C-alpha positions in Angstrom: 40.1 -28.7 -62.3 36.9 -29.1 -60.9 37.5 -31.1 -58.1 40.5 -29.0 -57.0 37.8 -25.8 -57.1 35.4 -27.7 -55.0 38.0 -28.5 -52.4 39.0 -24.8 -52.1 35.2 -23.9 -51.7 35.1 -26.4 -49.1 38.1 -25.2 -47.6 37.1 -21.3 -47.4 33.5 -22.5 -46.4 34.4 -24.3 -43.3 36.6 -21.7 -42.7 34.2 -19.1 -42.8 32.0 -21.2 -40.1 35.2 -21.6 -37.9 35.8 -18.1 -37.8 32.1 -17.3 -36.7 32.1 -19.7 -34.0 34.9 -18.5 -32.5 33.6 -15.0 -32.5 30.3 -16.2 -30.9 32.5 -18.3 -28.2 34.9 -15.0 -27.7 31.1 -13.1 -27.3 29.6 -15.3 -24.9 32.9 -15.3 -22.9 32.9 -11.6 -22.9 29.5 -11.4 -21.4 29.2 -14.1 -19.2 25.8 -14.8 -17.7 25.3 -13.6 -14.0 23.1 -14.1 -11.3 21.3 -10.6 -10.0 18.2 -9.4 -8.4 14.9 -11.2 -8.8 12.4 -8.2 -9.0 8.3 -9.1 -8.0 5.9 -6.4 -8.5 2.1 -6.6 -9.5 1.4 -6.9 -13.0 -1.1 -4.1 -13.1 -1.6 -1.3 -10.9 -5.1 0.2 -9.4 -5.1 4.3 -9.4 -7.1 6.4 -7.4 -7.4 10.3 -6.9 -5.8 12.0 -3.9 -6.0 15.5 -3.6 -6.6 15.3 -7.6 -3.9 13.2 -8.5 -3.9 10.0 -9.9 -2.1 7.6 -7.1 -1.4 4.2 -6.3 0.7 2.2 -3.7 2.6 -0.8 -4.1 5.9 -2.7 -3.2 8.9 -4.2 -5.0 10.3 -7.4 -3.6 13.8 -7.7 -4.4 15.7 -11.0 -3.7 19.3 -11.7 -4.3 20.1 -15.0 -6.1 23.7 -14.5 -6.6 26.7 -14.8 -4.5 27.7 -11.4 -4.5 26.2 -8.5 -2.3 24.3 -5.6 -3.8 23.5 -2.3 -2.5 20.5 -0.7 -3.9 21.3 2.9 -5.6 18.5 4.2 -7.1 15.0 3.3 -8.4 13.6 5.4 -11.4 9.9 4.7 -12.4 9.8 5.7 -16.4 7.7 5.5 -19.4 9.8 4.3 -21.9 7.5 4.7 -24.8 7.7 8.6 -24.0 11.2 8.6 -22.3 9.8 10.4 -19.6 10.7 9.7 -15.7 7.7 9.9 -13.6 9.9 9.5 -10.1 13.5 9.0 -9.0 14.1 7.6 -5.5 17.8 7.7 -4.0 19.5 8.4 -1.2 17.5 9.5 2.1 14.3 9.0 0.7 15.3 5.6 -0.8 16.3 4.3 2.7 13.0 5.6 4.0 11.0 3.5 1.9 13.3 0.4 2.2 13.2 -2.5 4.3 15.1 -5.8 4.8 12.7 -8.7 5.3 13.7 -10.2 8.6 15.9 -7.9 9.9 15.3 -5.4 12.8 13.3 -2.3 11.8 16.4 -0.1 13.2 18.7 -1.7 10.2 18.6 1.1 7.7 21.5 -0.6 5.4 20.5 -0.9 2.0 23.0 -4.1 1.3 21.2 -7.2 -0.2 23.6 -10.2 1.2 23.0 -13.3 -0.8 19.9 -14.8 0.0 18.1 -12.1 1.2 14.9 -10.2 0.4 14.1 -6.7 0.8 10.9 -4.2 0.0 10.5 -0.9 -1.4 7.4 0.7 -0.8 6.0 2.9 -3.4 3.5 5.7 -3.4 3.6 7.1 -7.1 1.8 10.1 -8.1 0.9 10.2 -11.8 0.1 13.2 -14.4 -3.5 13.5 -14.8 -3.4 12.3 -18.6 -4.0 8.7 -18.9 -0.9 6.5 -18.5 -1.1 2.9 -19.8 2.0 1.4 -18.4 5.3 2.0 -16.4 8.7 0.3 -16.1 11.3 0.3 -13.3 14.8 1.0 -13.7 16.9 -0.3 -10.8 20.4 0.7 -10.3 22.6 -1.1 -7.7 26.2 -1.3 -6.6 27.7 -5.3 -6.9 30.6 -6.4 -4.5 32.1 -10.1 -4.4 35.1 -11.4 -5.0 35.9 -8.5 -7.1 34.1 -5.3 -7.4 32.0 -4.8 -10.3 30.6 -1.5 -9.8 27.1 -0.5 -10.7 24.7 -2.5 -12.6 20.9 -1.8 -13.9 18.0 -3.7 -13.9 14.7 -2.9 -16.2 11.6 -4.5 -15.4 8.9 -5.8 -17.7 6.1 -3.2 -18.2 3.5 -2.6 -15.4 0.0 -1.8 -16.5 -2.1 0.9 -15.1 -5.8 0.5 -16.3 -7.9 3.7 -16.1 -11.3 4.2 -14.8 -10.8 1.3 -12.2 -11.7 3.2 -8.9 -13.8 1.8 -6.4 -16.1 4.2 -5.2 -18.0 4.0 -2.0 -20.5 5.7 0.2 -19.9 7.5 3.8 -18.8 4.7 6.7 -19.8 7.1 9.3 -22.3 9.5 10.1 -21.8 13.3 9.9 -19.4 15.3 12.0 -15.6 16.1 11.6 -13.3 13.2 11.0 -9.6 12.6 10.7 -8.7 10.4 8.3 -5.6 9.1 10.2 -2.8 7.3 8.0 0.1 8.5 6.3 2.3 5.9 3.8 5.3 6.9 5.1 4.9 5.8 8.9 7.1 2.5 9.4 4.8 0.8 11.7 1.6 2.2 10.1 -0.9 0.0 8.4 0.5 0.6 5.1 3.9 -1.1 5.8 2.5 -4.0 8.1 3.2 -7.4 6.0 1.7 -10.6 7.5 2.3 -14.0 6.3 -0.7 -16.5 6.6 -1.0 -19.7 4.7 2.4 -19.3 3.1 1.8 -15.9 1.3 2.8 -12.4 2.3 0.2 -9.8 2.1 -0.6 -6.1 3.2 -4.3 -5.9 4.3 -4.2 -2.6 5.1 -2.4 -0.7 2.2 -5.1 1.5 2.1 -6.7 1.5 5.3 -7.5 4.6 7.0 -8.4 5.1 10.9 -11.2 7.7 11.6 -11.1 9.6 14.8 -13.6 12.3 15.6 -12.5 15.7 16.7 -14.5 18.9 17.6 -13.4 22.5 16.0 -10.5 22.9 18.2 -8.8 19.6 17.3 -10.0 17.7 20.5 -10.8 14.2 20.2 -12.2 13.8 23.8 -14.1 16.1 26.1 -12.5 16.2 29.6 -10.4 12.9 30.6 -9.5 11.2 27.5 -8.5 8.3 29.3 -12.3 7.6 29.8 -13.6 6.0 26.9 -16.7 7.5 26.7 -15.4 10.9 26.6 -14.3 10.2 23.1 -16.1 12.1 20.7 -16.4 9.2 17.9 -17.7 6.6 21.0 -21.1 4.8 19.9 -21.5 6.8 16.6 -23.5 5.0 14.0 -21.2 3.0 11.7 -22.5 2.6 8.0 -22.7 0.1 5.0 -20.5 2.1 2.1 -22.4 -0.1 -0.6 -24.5 -2.9 -1.1 -23.8 -6.0 -0.4 -24.0 -9.5 1.7 -22.3 -9.4 5.1 -19.7 -12.3 5.1 -18.4 -12.4 8.5 -18.8 -10.7 12.0 -17.1 -11.3 15.4 -18.4 -9.6 18.8 -17.0 -11.4 21.4 -14.7 -8.7 22.4 -16.0 -6.7 25.7 -14.6 -3.0 26.4 -12.7 -1.5 29.0 -13.9 1.6 30.4 -10.7 3.6 30.4 -7.6 3.2 28.0 -5.0 2.5 30.8 -7.0 -0.6 31.6 -7.2 -1.8 27.8 -5.3 -5.2 27.5 -2.5 -5.6 24.7 -4.1 -8.1 21.7 -1.7 -10.2 19.3 -2.2 -9.3 15.8 -4.7 -12.3 15.4 -7.1 -10.3 17.8 -6.1 -6.9 16.5 -9.6 -6.5 14.9 -11.6 -6.5 18.0 -15.2 -6.6 16.9 -15.6 -6.7 13.4 -17.8 -6.7 10.5 -16.8 -7.7 6.7 -19.3 -7.1 3.9 -18.9 -8.6 0.6 -19.6 -5.4 -2.0 -18.2 -7.2 -5.1 -16.3 -9.8 -6.4 -13.0 -10.2 -4.7 -14.1 -6.8 -2.8 -14.7 -7.2 1.1 -15.5 -3.8 3.2 -13.9 -4.5 6.7 -14.9 -2.3 9.9 -12.9 -3.1 12.7 -12.8 -2.0 16.7 -16.6 -2.0 17.0 -18.3 -1.4 20.2 -19.4 -4.4 22.3 -23.1 -5.6 21.4 -23.7 -3.1 18.9 -23.7 -4.9 15.9 -26.8 -5.1 14.2 -26.3 -7.6 11.4 -25.7 -11.2 10.7 -23.8 -13.4 8.5 -25.4 -14.2 5.2 -27.7 -10.7 5.8 -28.1 -8.1 2.9 -27.4 -4.6 3.4 -27.9 -1.4 1.5 -25.6 1.4 1.1 -26.3 4.0 4.2 -27.4 1.2 6.3 -26.6 1.5 10.1 -24.7 -1.7 11.1 -22.8 -1.0 14.3 -21.5 1.4 16.6 -17.9 2.9 16.8 -16.3 1.3 19.7 -12.8 0.5 21.7 -12.2 -3.3 21.3 -8.8 -5.2 19.8 -5.4 -3.5 19.4 -6.1 0.0 19.8 -4.8 3.1 21.8 -8.2 4.8 21.3 -11.8 4.6 20.1 -11.9 5.0 16.4 -13.2 3.4 13.3 -10.4 1.2 11.3 -11.6 0.8 7.6 -10.2 -0.9 4.8 -11.1 -3.2 1.7 -9.6 -6.4 0.8 -9.8 -8.8 -1.8 -10.4 -11.7 0.6 -12.7 -12.1 3.7 -9.6 -12.5 6.0 -8.4 -9.9 8.4 -4.6 -10.8 7.8 -5.0 -13.2 4.9 -5.7 -10.8 2.3 -4.3 -7.9 0.0 -5.6 -4.5 0.7 -7.1 -2.7 -2.6 -7.7 0.7 -3.3 -10.9 2.5 -2.9 -12.3 6.2 -2.9 -15.3 8.0 -1.3 -18.4 9.1 -3.3 -18.2 12.8 -1.6 -16.8 14.7 1.4 -16.0 18.1 2.5 -12.3 18.6 2.6 -11.9 20.8 5.9 -7.8 20.7 5.7 -5.1 18.9 7.2 -2.7 17.9 10.0 0.7 18.6 8.2 2.6 17.9 11.5 0.8 14.9 13.0 2.3 15.7 16.5 -0.1 18.3 16.9 -3.1 16.0 16.6 -5.5 16.3 19.5 -3.5 19.1 20.8 -4.8 21.8 18.6 -6.5 22.7 15.3 -5.8 21.5 11.7 -4.3 23.3 9.0 -7.3 24.9 7.0 -7.3 25.2 3.3 -7.5 28.6 1.9 -9.3 28.0 -1.2 -12.9 27.2 -0.5 -13.2 26.0 -4.1 -11.4 23.0 -3.0 -13.7 22.2 -0.1 -16.3 19.6 -1.9 -14.5 16.5 -3.1 -15.9 13.6 -5.2 -14.8 10.2 -5.9 -11.7 10.7 -4.3 -9.4 9.7 -1.1 -8.6 11.9 1.6 -5.0 12.8 1.6 -3.1 11.5 4.7 -4.0 13.2 7.9 -7.0 15.2 6.0 -10.0 16.7 8.5 -13.0 15.6 6.5 -17.2 15.6 6.8 -18.9 13.1 5.0 -21.6 14.1 3.0 -24.7 12.0 3.3 -27.3 13.5 0.6 
């Protein structure tokens, strides 16, 4: 009797495990592993204030590791814990921010064929309250041997540390300056990727081109083809922080007119330039400097506000201006651009339509309480005056 009971228990126990095993197999078969997108994004983001809003620029690199073809439909940036959506990008806006690596710029399709990589450029404005992390939800359509409809990917959380702004002094003397940049420009600094030593980088992610203008919005007196007629030509360029001069180039001559200016390749785009190490993995770059105007040498210590050179017309440029950016390595092209703000400036207004730049005056601010700005980055195409006190 006891032996018969053992046999029955053995049979029931093994039957139970057999059923569980079978169920597990059926579950695995019902949810097969499927290769999809590899999403590469920064592990942490730097926030800076633009027009009073905490802002960050970054990129999502999407690589298709499957044999299927994906069409990106929507990107949502959310706070999972708070169930709050900061930004949703889709349709035309998503297409404007989407670029297929290695394809012609005129290719605006959002398909990722097997093995291809694309990038989505993100400029994110966040609420003023402290944000600790964000998560990305990517919706895409899958087609292959069979149509599988829409799938979603949720990325791991990206940190957003607070109080990490790099605060700098003025790079230029008194005057009215237009901070020329716009992250949406397809050929602007923010979207130019360079590959150097086996790594892709965007050195000009936060770059600004400063062009001096008068009260009428003109950037030259008389014939603008003559370089010396430009208002900013020859203006003193200043050290934005205490630091040590890391590199200098001053072998570019200047043509007297813009029509005579030669075309330069990317490796000569800087023209005459200076880089100053202002902190750990922080290098301030000043480009397109006037020939024979550089007043510092490699290894020289400088103080914030020191005159280091003059604004000029060298390298890859269509007119005299100061190109300024900060990067994590002393390399004009082989470095990642990092965010920065200026200690103080007056915000006079902006060119909402940059096609009017140089032809008419800017759109002025209505509220004079917004005039004085501190520890901010100028908004795109803002007209400002640096305060040197």
